[in-house]
mmCIF file of the C-alpha atoms, coordinates in Angstrom:
data_MODEL
# 
_entry.id   MODEL 
# 
loop_
_atom_site.group_PDB 
_atom_site.id 
_atom_site.type_symbol 
_atom_site.label_atom_id 
_atom_site.label_alt_id 
_atom_site.label_comp_id 
_atom_site.label_asym_id 
_atom_site.label_entity_id 
_atom_site.label_seq_id 
_atom_site.pdbx_PDB_ins_code 
_atom_site.Cartn_x 
_atom_site.Cartn_y 
_atom_site.Cartn_z 
_atom_site.occupancy 
_atom_site.B_iso_or_equiv 
_atom_site.pdbx_formal_charge 
_atom_site.auth_seq_id 
_atom_site.auth_comp_id 
_atom_site.auth_asym_id 
_atom_site.auth_atom_id 
_atom_site.pdbx_PDB_model_num 
ATOM 1   C CA . MET A 1 1   ? -46.341 -98.240  69.947 1.00 0.00 ? 1   MET A CA 1 
ATOM 2   C CA . ILE A 1 2   ? -47.635 -100.721 67.349 1.00 0.00 ? 2   ILE A CA 1 
ATOM 3   C CA . HIS A 1 3   ? -46.812 -103.772 69.456 1.00 0.00 ? 3   HIS A CA 1 
ATOM 4   C CA . GLU A 1 4   ? -48.562 -102.151 72.425 1.00 0.00 ? 4   GLU A CA 1 
ATOM 5   C CA . VAL A 1 5   ? -51.746 -101.733 70.368 1.00 0.00 ? 5   VAL A CA 1 
ATOM 6   C CA . ASP A 1 6   ? -51.388 -105.399 69.370 1.00 0.00 ? 6   ASP A CA 1 
ATOM 7   C CA . LEU A 1 7   ? -51.391 -106.369 73.036 1.00 0.00 ? 7   LEU A CA 1 
ATOM 8   C CA . CYS A 1 8   ? -54.521 -104.308 73.699 1.00 0.00 ? 8   CYS A CA 1 
ATOM 9   C CA . LEU A 1 9   ? -56.398 -105.937 70.811 1.00 0.00 ? 9   LEU A CA 1 
ATOM 10  C CA . ARG A 1 10  ? -55.263 -109.395 71.886 1.00 0.00 ? 10  ARG A CA 1 
ATOM 11  C CA . ARG A 1 11  ? -56.720 -108.831 75.337 1.00 0.00 ? 11  ARG A CA 1 
ATOM 12  C CA . LEU A 1 12  ? -59.963 -107.434 73.899 1.00 0.00 ? 12  LEU A CA 1 
ATOM 13  C CA . VAL A 1 13  ? -60.399 -110.471 71.672 1.00 0.00 ? 13  VAL A CA 1 
ATOM 14  C CA . ARG A 1 14  ? -59.422 -113.034 74.313 1.00 0.00 ? 14  ARG A CA 1 
ATOM 15  C CA . ASP A 1 15  ? -61.928 -111.545 76.767 1.00 0.00 ? 15  ASP A CA 1 
ATOM 16  C CA . ASP A 1 16  ? -64.807 -112.212 74.363 1.00 0.00 ? 16  ASP A CA 1 
ATOM 17  C CA . PRO A 1 17  ? -67.229 -114.592 76.126 1.00 0.00 ? 17  PRO A CA 1 
ATOM 18  C CA . LEU A 1 18  ? -67.774 -116.700 72.992 1.00 0.00 ? 18  LEU A CA 1 
ATOM 19  C CA . LEU A 1 19  ? -64.070 -117.510 72.757 1.00 0.00 ? 19  LEU A CA 1 
ATOM 20  C CA . SER A 1 20  ? -63.856 -118.724 76.365 1.00 0.00 ? 20  SER A CA 1 
ATOM 21  C CA . GLY A 1 21  ? -60.094 -118.891 75.948 1.00 0.00 ? 21  GLY A CA 1 
ATOM 22  C CA . GLU A 1 22  ? -60.374 -121.735 73.437 1.00 0.00 ? 22  GLU A CA 1 
ATOM 23  C CA . ALA A 1 23  ? -59.535 -119.839 70.227 1.00 0.00 ? 23  ALA A CA 1 
ATOM 24  C CA . ASP A 1 24  ? -56.068 -118.647 69.329 1.00 0.00 ? 24  ASP A CA 1 
ATOM 25  C CA . VAL A 1 25  ? -55.281 -115.041 68.415 1.00 0.00 ? 25  VAL A CA 1 
ATOM 26  C CA . ALA A 1 26  ? -52.789 -114.631 65.558 1.00 0.00 ? 26  ALA A CA 1 
ATOM 27  C CA . PHE A 1 27  ? -51.242 -111.527 63.972 1.00 0.00 ? 27  PHE A CA 1 
ATOM 28  C CA . GLU A 1 28  ? -49.676 -113.267 60.971 1.00 0.00 ? 28  GLU A CA 1 
ATOM 29  C CA . ALA A 1 29  ? -50.725 -112.534 57.405 1.00 0.00 ? 29  ALA A CA 1 
ATOM 30  C CA . PRO A 1 30  ? -53.690 -114.856 56.641 1.00 0.00 ? 30  PRO A CA 1 
ATOM 31  C CA . THR A 1 31  ? -52.186 -116.372 53.490 1.00 0.00 ? 31  THR A CA 1 
ATOM 32  C CA . LYS A 1 32  ? -53.027 -119.786 52.058 1.00 0.00 ? 32  LYS A CA 1 
ATOM 33  C CA . GLU A 1 33  ? -49.875 -121.231 53.599 1.00 0.00 ? 33  GLU A CA 1 
ATOM 34  C CA . TRP A 1 34  ? -50.843 -119.888 57.021 1.00 0.00 ? 34  TRP A CA 1 
ATOM 35  C CA . ALA A 1 35  ? -54.387 -121.236 56.695 1.00 0.00 ? 35  ALA A CA 1 
ATOM 36  C CA . SER A 1 36  ? -53.089 -124.707 55.793 1.00 0.00 ? 36  SER A CA 1 
ATOM 37  C CA . ARG A 1 37  ? -51.011 -124.827 59.005 1.00 0.00 ? 37  ARG A CA 1 
ATOM 38  C CA . ARG A 1 38  ? -53.879 -123.786 61.264 1.00 0.00 ? 38  ARG A CA 1 
ATOM 39  C CA . ASN A 1 39  ? -55.217 -126.625 63.409 1.00 0.00 ? 39  ASN A CA 1 
ATOM 40  C CA . ALA A 1 40  ? -57.442 -124.811 65.951 1.00 0.00 ? 40  ALA A CA 1 
ATOM 41  C CA . PRO A 1 41  ? -60.149 -122.106 65.910 1.00 0.00 ? 41  PRO A CA 1 
ATOM 42  C CA . THR A 1 42  ? -58.333 -118.815 65.381 1.00 0.00 ? 42  THR A CA 1 
ATOM 43  C CA . VAL A 1 43  ? -59.056 -115.117 65.284 1.00 0.00 ? 43  VAL A CA 1 
ATOM 44  C CA . ASN A 1 44  ? -56.627 -113.449 62.905 1.00 0.00 ? 44  ASN A CA 1 
ATOM 45  C CA . VAL A 1 45  ? -55.839 -109.782 63.587 1.00 0.00 ? 45  VAL A CA 1 
ATOM 46  C CA . TYR A 1 46  ? -53.760 -108.674 60.603 1.00 0.00 ? 46  TYR A CA 1 
ATOM 47  C CA . LEU A 1 47  ? -52.216 -105.193 60.488 1.00 0.00 ? 47  LEU A CA 1 
ATOM 48  C CA . TYR A 1 48  ? -52.395 -104.183 56.847 1.00 0.00 ? 48  TYR A CA 1 
ATOM 49  C CA . ASP A 1 49  ? -51.985 -100.403 56.862 1.00 0.00 ? 49  ASP A CA 1 
ATOM 50  C CA . VAL A 1 50  ? -50.269 -97.656  58.896 1.00 0.00 ? 50  VAL A CA 1 
ATOM 51  C CA . ARG A 1 51  ? -50.720 -93.980  58.108 1.00 0.00 ? 51  ARG A CA 1 
ATOM 52  C CA . GLU A 1 52  ? -50.800 -90.702  60.038 1.00 0.00 ? 52  GLU A CA 1 
ATOM 53  C CA . ASP A 1 53  ? -54.169 -89.437  61.238 1.00 0.00 ? 53  ASP A CA 1 
ATOM 54  C CA . LEU A 1 54  ? -53.794 -85.880  59.956 1.00 0.00 ? 54  LEU A CA 1 
ATOM 55  C CA . ARG A 1 55  ? -57.087 -84.767  61.485 1.00 0.00 ? 55  ARG A CA 1 
ATOM 56  C CA . ARG A 1 56  ? -55.557 -85.184  64.933 1.00 0.00 ? 56  ARG A CA 1 
ATOM 57  C CA . ARG A 1 57  ? -52.276 -83.364  64.291 1.00 0.00 ? 57  ARG A CA 1 
ATOM 58  C CA . THR A 1 58  ? -51.785 -80.371  66.578 1.00 0.00 ? 58  THR A CA 1 
ATOM 59  C CA . ARG A 1 59  ? -49.365 -77.460  66.253 1.00 0.00 ? 59  ARG A CA 1 
ATOM 60  C CA . GLY A 1 60  ? -47.174 -75.630  68.716 1.00 0.00 ? 60  GLY A CA 1 
ATOM 61  C CA . LEU A 1 61  ? -44.837 -76.844  71.442 1.00 0.00 ? 61  LEU A CA 1 
ATOM 62  C CA . GLN A 1 62  ? -45.542 -78.394  74.819 1.00 0.00 ? 62  GLN A CA 1 
ATOM 63  C CA . ASN A 1 63  ? -43.595 -77.313  77.909 1.00 0.00 ? 63  ASN A CA 1 
ATOM 64  C CA . GLU A 1 64  ? -41.762 -79.662  80.260 1.00 0.00 ? 64  GLU A CA 1 
ATOM 65  C CA . TYR A 1 65  ? -41.511 -78.459  83.859 1.00 0.00 ? 65  TYR A CA 1 
ATOM 66  C CA . VAL A 1 66  ? -39.107 -79.249  86.688 1.00 0.00 ? 66  VAL A CA 1 
ATOM 67  C CA . ASN A 1 67  ? -39.991 -77.598  90.015 1.00 0.00 ? 67  ASN A CA 1 
ATOM 68  C CA . GLY A 1 68  ? -42.242 -75.158  88.219 1.00 0.00 ? 68  GLY A CA 1 
ATOM 69  C CA . VAL A 1 69  ? -39.564 -74.050  85.737 1.00 0.00 ? 69  VAL A CA 1 
ATOM 70  C CA . VAL A 1 70  ? -39.725 -74.749  82.009 1.00 0.00 ? 70  VAL A CA 1 
ATOM 71  C CA . THR A 1 71  ? -36.700 -76.888  81.158 1.00 0.00 ? 71  THR A CA 1 
ATOM 72  C CA . ALA A 1 72  ? -37.567 -78.011  77.616 1.00 0.00 ? 72  ALA A CA 1 
ATOM 73  C CA . ARG A 1 73  ? -40.198 -77.913  74.934 1.00 0.00 ? 73  ARG A CA 1 
ATOM 74  C CA . HIS A 1 74  ? -41.236 -80.729  72.625 1.00 0.00 ? 74  HIS A CA 1 
ATOM 75  C CA . LEU A 1 75  ? -43.556 -81.335  69.723 1.00 0.00 ? 75  LEU A CA 1 
ATOM 76  C CA . PRO A 1 76  ? -46.941 -82.855  70.625 1.00 0.00 ? 76  PRO A CA 1 
ATOM 77  C CA . PRO A 1 77  ? -47.480 -86.561  69.885 1.00 0.00 ? 77  PRO A CA 1 
ATOM 78  C CA . ARG A 1 78  ? -48.575 -87.587  66.398 1.00 0.00 ? 78  ARG A CA 1 
ATOM 79  C CA . TYR A 1 79  ? -51.525 -89.914  65.926 1.00 0.00 ? 79  TYR A CA 1 
ATOM 80  C CA . PHE A 1 80  ? -51.280 -92.873  63.559 1.00 0.00 ? 80  PHE A CA 1 
ATOM 81  C CA . LYS A 1 81  ? -54.144 -94.941  62.193 1.00 0.00 ? 81  LYS A CA 1 
ATOM 82  C CA . LEU A 1 82  ? -53.448 -98.667  62.505 1.00 0.00 ? 82  LEU A CA 1 
ATOM 83  C CA . SER A 1 83  ? -55.841 -100.649 60.304 1.00 0.00 ? 83  SER A CA 1 
ATOM 84  C CA . TYR A 1 84  ? -56.462 -104.295 61.183 1.00 0.00 ? 84  TYR A CA 1 
ATOM 85  C CA . LEU A 1 85  ? -58.303 -106.968 59.210 1.00 0.00 ? 85  LEU A CA 1 
ATOM 86  C CA . VAL A 1 86  ? -60.018 -109.196 61.784 1.00 0.00 ? 86  VAL A CA 1 
ATOM 87  C CA . SER A 1 87  ? -61.203 -112.586 60.520 1.00 0.00 ? 87  SER A CA 1 
ATOM 88  C CA . ALA A 1 88  ? -62.404 -115.835 62.122 1.00 0.00 ? 88  ALA A CA 1 
ATOM 89  C CA . TRP A 1 89  ? -61.066 -119.250 61.108 1.00 0.00 ? 89  TRP A CA 1 
ATOM 90  C CA . THR A 1 90  ? -62.922 -122.422 62.063 1.00 0.00 ? 90  THR A CA 1 
ATOM 91  C CA . GLN A 1 91  ? -64.062 -125.615 60.343 1.00 0.00 ? 91  GLN A CA 1 
ATOM 92  C CA . ARG A 1 92  ? -67.568 -124.346 59.567 1.00 0.00 ? 92  ARG A CA 1 
ATOM 93  C CA . PRO A 1 93  ? -68.678 -121.006 58.037 1.00 0.00 ? 93  PRO A CA 1 
ATOM 94  C CA . GLU A 1 94  ? -71.570 -120.852 60.511 1.00 0.00 ? 94  GLU A CA 1 
ATOM 95  C CA . ASP A 1 95  ? -69.143 -120.889 63.417 1.00 0.00 ? 95  ASP A CA 1 
ATOM 96  C CA . GLU A 1 96  ? -67.033 -118.193 61.789 1.00 0.00 ? 96  GLU A CA 1 
ATOM 97  C CA . HIS A 1 97  ? -70.070 -115.954 61.335 1.00 0.00 ? 97  HIS A CA 1 
ATOM 98  C CA . ARG A 1 98  ? -71.134 -116.484 64.947 1.00 0.00 ? 98  ARG A CA 1 
ATOM 99  C CA . LEU A 1 99  ? -67.642 -115.599 66.125 1.00 0.00 ? 99  LEU A CA 1 
ATOM 100 C CA . LEU A 1 100 ? -67.479 -112.499 63.939 1.00 0.00 ? 100 LEU A CA 1 
ATOM 101 C CA . SER A 1 101 ? -70.860 -111.376 65.262 1.00 0.00 ? 101 SER A CA 1 
ATOM 102 C CA . SER A 1 102 ? -69.642 -111.731 68.831 1.00 0.00 ? 102 SER A CA 1 
ATOM 103 C CA . LEU A 1 103 ? -66.459 -109.799 68.056 1.00 0.00 ? 103 LEU A CA 1 
ATOM 104 C CA . LEU A 1 104 ? -68.414 -107.041 66.329 1.00 0.00 ? 104 LEU A CA 1 
ATOM 105 C CA . SER A 1 105 ? -70.662 -106.708 69.368 1.00 0.00 ? 105 SER A CA 1 
ATOM 106 C CA . ARG A 1 106 ? -67.631 -106.500 71.636 1.00 0.00 ? 106 ARG A CA 1 
ATOM 107 C CA . PHE A 1 107 ? -65.790 -103.850 69.600 1.00 0.00 ? 107 PHE A CA 1 
ATOM 108 C CA . LEU A 1 108 ? -68.941 -101.720 69.348 1.00 0.00 ? 108 LEU A CA 1 
ATOM 109 C CA . ARG A 1 109 ? -68.993 -101.308 73.122 1.00 0.00 ? 109 ARG A CA 1 
ATOM 110 C CA . TYR A 1 110 ? -65.935 -99.051  73.007 1.00 0.00 ? 110 TYR A CA 1 
ATOM 111 C CA . GLU A 1 111 ? -65.310 -95.699  71.360 1.00 0.00 ? 111 GLU A CA 1 
ATOM 112 C CA . ALA A 1 112 ? -61.666 -96.036  72.443 1.00 0.00 ? 112 ALA A CA 1 
ATOM 113 C CA . ILE A 1 113 ? -59.394 -98.695  73.865 1.00 0.00 ? 113 ILE A CA 1 
ATOM 114 C CA . PRO A 1 114 ? -60.209 -99.044  77.595 1.00 0.00 ? 114 PRO A CA 1 
ATOM 115 C CA . PRO A 1 115 ? -57.552 -97.283  79.722 1.00 0.00 ? 115 PRO A CA 1 
ATOM 116 C CA . GLU A 1 116 ? -57.058 -100.371 81.906 1.00 0.00 ? 116 GLU A CA 1 
ATOM 117 C CA . LEU A 1 117 ? -55.712 -102.246 78.869 1.00 0.00 ? 117 LEU A CA 1 
ATOM 118 C CA . LEU A 1 118 ? -53.010 -99.683  78.064 1.00 0.00 ? 118 LEU A CA 1 
ATOM 119 C CA . GLU A 1 119 ? -49.371 -100.457 78.750 1.00 0.00 ? 119 GLU A CA 1 
ATOM 120 C CA . GLY A 1 120 ? -45.943 -98.925  78.139 1.00 0.00 ? 120 GLY A CA 1 
ATOM 121 C CA . THR A 1 121 ? -45.793 -95.644  76.259 1.00 0.00 ? 121 THR A CA 1 
ATOM 122 C CA . LEU A 1 122 ? -49.537 -95.643  75.601 1.00 0.00 ? 122 LEU A CA 1 
ATOM 123 C CA . ALA A 1 123 ? -50.236 -95.685  79.329 1.00 0.00 ? 123 ALA A CA 1 
ATOM 124 C CA . ALA A 1 124 ? -47.531 -93.057  79.990 1.00 0.00 ? 124 ALA A CA 1 
ATOM 125 C CA . LEU A 1 125 ? -49.042 -90.593  77.507 1.00 0.00 ? 125 LEU A CA 1 
ATOM 126 C CA . ALA A 1 126 ? -52.470 -90.951  79.161 1.00 0.00 ? 126 ALA A CA 1 
ATOM 127 C CA . LEU A 1 127 ? -54.236 -89.887  75.958 1.00 0.00 ? 127 LEU A CA 1 
ATOM 128 C CA . PRO A 1 128 ? -57.451 -91.341  74.515 1.00 0.00 ? 128 PRO A CA 1 
ATOM 129 C CA . ILE A 1 129 ? -56.956 -93.942  71.789 1.00 0.00 ? 129 ILE A CA 1 
ATOM 130 C CA . PRO A 1 130 ? -60.021 -93.872  69.505 1.00 0.00 ? 130 PRO A CA 1 
ATOM 131 C CA . MET A 1 131 ? -61.130 -97.084  67.820 1.00 0.00 ? 131 MET A CA 1 
ATOM 132 C CA . THR A 1 132 ? -63.637 -97.701  65.021 1.00 0.00 ? 132 THR A CA 1 
ATOM 133 C CA . VAL A 1 133 ? -65.000 -100.924 63.558 1.00 0.00 ? 133 VAL A CA 1 
ATOM 134 C CA . ALA A 1 134 ? -66.574 -101.845 60.218 1.00 0.00 ? 134 ALA A CA 1 
ATOM 135 C CA . LEU A 1 135 ? -66.528 -98.369  58.693 1.00 0.00 ? 135 LEU A CA 1 
ATOM 136 C CA . PRO A 1 136 ? -66.583 -98.091  54.877 1.00 0.00 ? 136 PRO A CA 1 
ATOM 137 C CA . PRO A 1 137 ? -63.045 -98.282  53.463 1.00 0.00 ? 137 PRO A CA 1 
ATOM 138 C CA . PRO A 1 138 ? -61.356 -95.179  52.002 1.00 0.00 ? 138 PRO A CA 1 
ATOM 139 C CA . GLU A 1 139 ? -61.818 -94.560  48.303 1.00 0.00 ? 139 GLU A CA 1 
ATOM 140 C CA . ASP A 1 140 ? -58.205 -95.499  47.597 1.00 0.00 ? 140 ASP A CA 1 
ATOM 141 C CA . ARG A 1 141 ? -58.460 -98.935  49.183 1.00 0.00 ? 141 ARG A CA 1 
ATOM 142 C CA . ALA A 1 142 ? -60.863 -101.907 49.075 1.00 0.00 ? 142 ALA A CA 1 
ATOM 143 C CA . PHE A 1 143 ? -60.788 -104.956 51.322 1.00 0.00 ? 143 PHE A CA 1 
ATOM 144 C CA . ALA A 1 144 ? -60.966 -107.236 48.293 1.00 0.00 ? 144 ALA A CA 1 
ATOM 145 C CA . ASP A 1 145 ? -57.629 -105.777 47.204 1.00 0.00 ? 145 ASP A CA 1 
ATOM 146 C CA . VAL A 1 146 ? -56.115 -106.699 50.573 1.00 0.00 ? 146 VAL A CA 1 
ATOM 147 C CA . TRP A 1 147 ? -57.221 -110.307 50.243 1.00 0.00 ? 147 TRP A CA 1 
ATOM 148 C CA . THR A 1 148 ? -55.954 -110.396 46.657 1.00 0.00 ? 148 THR A CA 1 
ATOM 149 C CA . ALA A 1 149 ? -52.558 -109.106 47.787 1.00 0.00 ? 149 ALA A CA 1 
ATOM 150 C CA . LEU A 1 150 ? -52.464 -111.857 50.410 1.00 0.00 ? 150 LEU A CA 1 
ATOM 151 C CA . GLY A 1 151 ? -53.065 -114.460 47.743 1.00 0.00 ? 151 GLY A CA 1 
ATOM 152 C CA . GLY A 1 152 ? -56.180 -115.816 49.417 1.00 0.00 ? 152 GLY A CA 1 
ATOM 153 C CA . GLU A 1 153 ? -59.889 -115.948 48.744 1.00 0.00 ? 153 GLU A CA 1 
ATOM 154 C CA . LEU A 1 154 ? -62.203 -113.145 49.873 1.00 0.00 ? 154 LEU A CA 1 
ATOM 155 C CA . LYS A 1 155 ? -63.377 -113.865 53.416 1.00 0.00 ? 155 LYS A CA 1 
ATOM 156 C CA . PRO A 1 156 ? -65.814 -112.092 55.792 1.00 0.00 ? 156 PRO A CA 1 
ATOM 157 C CA . SER A 1 157 ? -63.867 -109.805 58.077 1.00 0.00 ? 157 SER A CA 1 
ATOM 158 C CA . LEU A 1 158 ? -64.059 -106.751 60.316 1.00 0.00 ? 158 LEU A CA 1 
ATOM 159 C CA . ASP A 1 159 ? -62.022 -103.624 59.672 1.00 0.00 ? 159 ASP A CA 1 
ATOM 160 C CA . VAL A 1 160 ? -60.792 -102.280 63.014 1.00 0.00 ? 160 VAL A CA 1 
ATOM 161 C CA . VAL A 1 161 ? -58.940 -98.950  62.967 1.00 0.00 ? 161 VAL A CA 1 
ATOM 162 C CA . VAL A 1 162 ? -57.057 -97.670  66.036 1.00 0.00 ? 162 VAL A CA 1 
ATOM 163 C CA . SER A 1 163 ? -55.700 -94.097  66.189 1.00 0.00 ? 163 SER A CA 1 
ATOM 164 C CA . ALA A 1 164 ? -52.721 -94.317  68.524 1.00 0.00 ? 164 ALA A CA 1 
ATOM 165 C CA . PRO A 1 165 ? -50.417 -91.466  69.673 1.00 0.00 ? 165 PRO A CA 1 
ATOM 166 C CA . MET A 1 166 ? -46.660 -91.641  69.402 1.00 0.00 ? 166 MET A CA 1 
ATOM 167 C CA . GLU A 1 167 ? -43.980 -89.236  70.636 1.00 0.00 ? 167 GLU A CA 1 
ATOM 168 C CA . THR A 1 168 ? -41.903 -87.594  67.905 1.00 0.00 ? 168 THR A CA 1 
ATOM 169 C CA . GLY A 1 169 ? -38.748 -87.536  70.045 1.00 0.00 ? 169 GLY A CA 1 
ATOM 170 C CA . ARG A 1 170 ? -38.005 -83.946  69.008 1.00 0.00 ? 170 ARG A CA 1 
ATOM 171 C CA . VAL A 1 171 ? -37.105 -81.975  72.148 1.00 0.00 ? 171 VAL A CA 1 
ATOM 172 C CA . PHE A 1 172 ? -35.807 -78.391  72.299 1.00 0.00 ? 172 PHE A CA 1 
ATOM 173 C CA . PRO A 1 173 ? -33.954 -77.259  75.466 1.00 0.00 ? 173 PRO A CA 1 
ATOM 174 C CA . ALA A 1 174 ? -35.317 -74.103  77.047 1.00 0.00 ? 174 ALA A CA 1 
ATOM 175 C CA . GLY A 1 175 ? -33.050 -71.226  78.004 1.00 0.00 ? 175 GLY A CA 1 
ATOM 176 C CA . PRO A 1 176 ? -32.522 -70.266  81.660 1.00 0.00 ? 176 PRO A CA 1 
ATOM 177 C CA . PRO A 1 177 ? -35.291 -68.143  83.215 1.00 0.00 ? 177 PRO A CA 1 
ATOM 178 C CA . ALA A 1 178 ? -34.679 -64.379  83.267 1.00 0.00 ? 178 ALA A CA 1 
ATOM 179 C CA . HIS A 1 179 ? -33.738 -63.075  86.722 1.00 0.00 ? 179 HIS A CA 1 
ATOM 180 C CA . GLU A 1 180 ? -33.224 -59.368  85.928 1.00 0.00 ? 180 GLU A CA 1 
ATOM 181 C CA . GLY A 1 181 ? -34.339 -57.137  83.145 1.00 0.00 ? 181 GLY A CA 1 
ATOM 182 C CA . VAL A 1 182 ? -35.683 -53.762  82.134 1.00 0.00 ? 182 VAL A CA 1 
ATOM 183 C CA . ARG A 1 183 ? -39.298 -52.709  82.321 1.00 0.00 ? 183 ARG A CA 1 
ATOM 184 C CA . LEU A 1 184 ? -40.345 -49.777  80.170 1.00 0.00 ? 184 LEU A CA 1 
ATOM 185 C CA . ASN A 1 185 ? -43.198 -47.496  81.193 1.00 0.00 ? 185 ASN A CA 1 
ATOM 186 C CA . VAL A 1 186 ? -44.266 -45.570  78.115 1.00 0.00 ? 186 VAL A CA 1 
ATOM 187 C CA . ASN A 1 187 ? -46.125 -42.303  78.673 1.00 0.00 ? 187 ASN A CA 1 
ATOM 188 C CA . GLY A 1 188 ? -46.698 -40.013  75.752 1.00 0.00 ? 188 GLY A CA 1 
ATOM 189 C CA . ASP A 1 189 ? -43.416 -39.544  73.937 1.00 0.00 ? 189 ASP A CA 1 
ATOM 190 C CA . SER A 1 190 ? -41.075 -40.596  76.755 1.00 0.00 ? 190 SER A CA 1 
ATOM 191 C CA . ALA A 1 191 ? -39.910 -43.919  78.137 1.00 0.00 ? 191 ALA A CA 1 
ATOM 192 C CA . VAL A 1 192 ? -38.549 -44.614  81.633 1.00 0.00 ? 192 VAL A CA 1 
ATOM 193 C CA . GLY A 1 193 ? -36.425 -47.674  82.406 1.00 0.00 ? 193 GLY A CA 1 
ATOM 194 C CA . HIS A 1 194 ? -36.385 -49.456  85.761 1.00 0.00 ? 194 HIS A CA 1 
ATOM 195 C CA . ASN A 1 195 ? -34.371 -52.240  87.334 1.00 0.00 ? 195 ASN A CA 1 
ATOM 196 C CA . VAL A 1 196 ? -36.582 -55.318  87.853 1.00 0.00 ? 196 VAL A CA 1 
ATOM 197 C CA . PRO A 1 197 ? -35.408 -57.490  90.772 1.00 0.00 ? 197 PRO A CA 1 
ATOM 198 C CA . GLU A 1 198 ? -35.819 -61.249  90.524 1.00 0.00 ? 198 GLU A CA 1 
ATOM 199 C CA . ASP A 1 199 ? -38.516 -61.287  93.209 1.00 0.00 ? 199 ASP A CA 1 
ATOM 200 C CA . ALA A 1 200 ? -40.273 -58.094  92.105 1.00 0.00 ? 200 ALA A CA 1 
ATOM 201 C CA . THR A 1 201 ? -44.027 -57.808  92.523 1.00 0.00 ? 201 THR A CA 1 
ATOM 202 C CA . PRO A 1 202 ? -46.385 -55.644  90.448 1.00 0.00 ? 202 PRO A CA 1 
ATOM 203 C CA . ASP A 1 203 ? -46.926 -53.115  93.297 1.00 0.00 ? 203 ASP A CA 1 
ATOM 204 C CA . GLN A 1 204 ? -43.251 -52.872  94.352 1.00 0.00 ? 204 GLN A CA 1 
ATOM 205 C CA . PRO A 1 205 ? -41.441 -49.535  93.726 1.00 0.00 ? 205 PRO A CA 1 
ATOM 206 C CA . LEU A 1 206 ? -38.716 -49.932  91.154 1.00 0.00 ? 206 LEU A CA 1 
ATOM 207 C CA . GLU A 1 207 ? -35.386 -48.130  90.901 1.00 0.00 ? 207 GLU A CA 1 
ATOM 208 C CA . ARG A 1 208 ? -35.259 -45.682  88.037 1.00 0.00 ? 208 ARG A CA 1 
ATOM 209 C CA . VAL A 1 209 ? -32.059 -46.174  86.055 1.00 0.00 ? 209 VAL A CA 1 
ATOM 210 C CA . ALA A 1 210 ? -32.471 -44.189  82.860 1.00 0.00 ? 210 ALA A CA 1 
ATOM 211 C CA . MET A 1 211 ? -34.744 -41.821  81.004 1.00 0.00 ? 211 MET A CA 1 
ATOM 212 C CA . THR A 1 212 ? -34.676 -41.541  77.252 1.00 0.00 ? 212 THR A CA 1 
ATOM 213 C CA . ARG A 1 213 ? -36.576 -38.971  75.256 1.00 0.00 ? 213 ARG A CA 1 
ATOM 214 C CA . VAL A 1 214 ? -38.355 -40.606  72.356 1.00 0.00 ? 214 VAL A CA 1 
ATOM 215 C CA . ARG A 1 215 ? -39.597 -38.385  69.586 1.00 0.00 ? 215 ARG A CA 1 
ATOM 216 C CA . ARG A 1 216 ? -42.394 -39.655  67.372 1.00 0.00 ? 216 ARG A CA 1 
ATOM 217 C CA . GLU A 1 217 ? -41.826 -38.942  63.735 1.00 0.00 ? 217 GLU A CA 1 
ATOM 218 C CA . ALA A 1 218 ? -44.685 -37.296  61.896 1.00 0.00 ? 218 ALA A CA 1 
ATOM 219 C CA . GLN A 1 219 ? -46.527 -39.773  59.666 1.00 0.00 ? 219 GLN A CA 1 
# 
C-alpha cells in the first residue's frame, strides 16, 4: 500500500506545470550526504511517519458473496496516515520557494488522491483516500525535530498527510446456508412448530410437526 501511495504522489508532483518534467522526484531521506550528491533540481518526498488513523476505524464484519450467498466475512480495511515531508532543492532559495508555492497550490486542489491515479490494491478497494497539506503538526511532533533527526539544517517544506486503506487479511469462513429449520409461532402460553421447506414463502401453509405446552412461571 505504501509504495502505491508513493506512485500517486510522484505522478501528482510530476504533473505540476512549473516542473515541466525537468525536476527529479526523490523519496530518499534528505540528509547532508544526499544533498551533496544532488546535481539537478529535485522535489524530495520523504516518508517520515506511519500510524493508524483511529478516527476512521470501523467495527463489525463485511460479507463476501458468491452467487448471492455469503461465503466469508472479513474485517473492514484499516486506514493509515502516511506523513510526507515535501521539500524543494535547487541552486537558489528563490527558485525553491517558487517551486514550493506551485506544489502547495497543486495539493490544495484535492481533498483526496484523484481516483484516476490509483493503482493496485488502492484501486481495487475503490475507497476515498483523503489527503491534507500544511496542517499544524501534532503536539507530540515538530518538523524541526524531523530535520534534526536527519542531521540537516531546517528547510522550508510542506507536510502532506495521506490516509490510505489497507486490508487486514483476516477472513472468517461462513457456514453453509440453512435449508430446513423450525419456525415457532408463539400464541399465549403455547408454541407450535412447523417444518420450513427450503423454498418456503411467508404466505405458504406449513406442515405442523409438534405442539408443546409452555407454562409461564409466575414472577
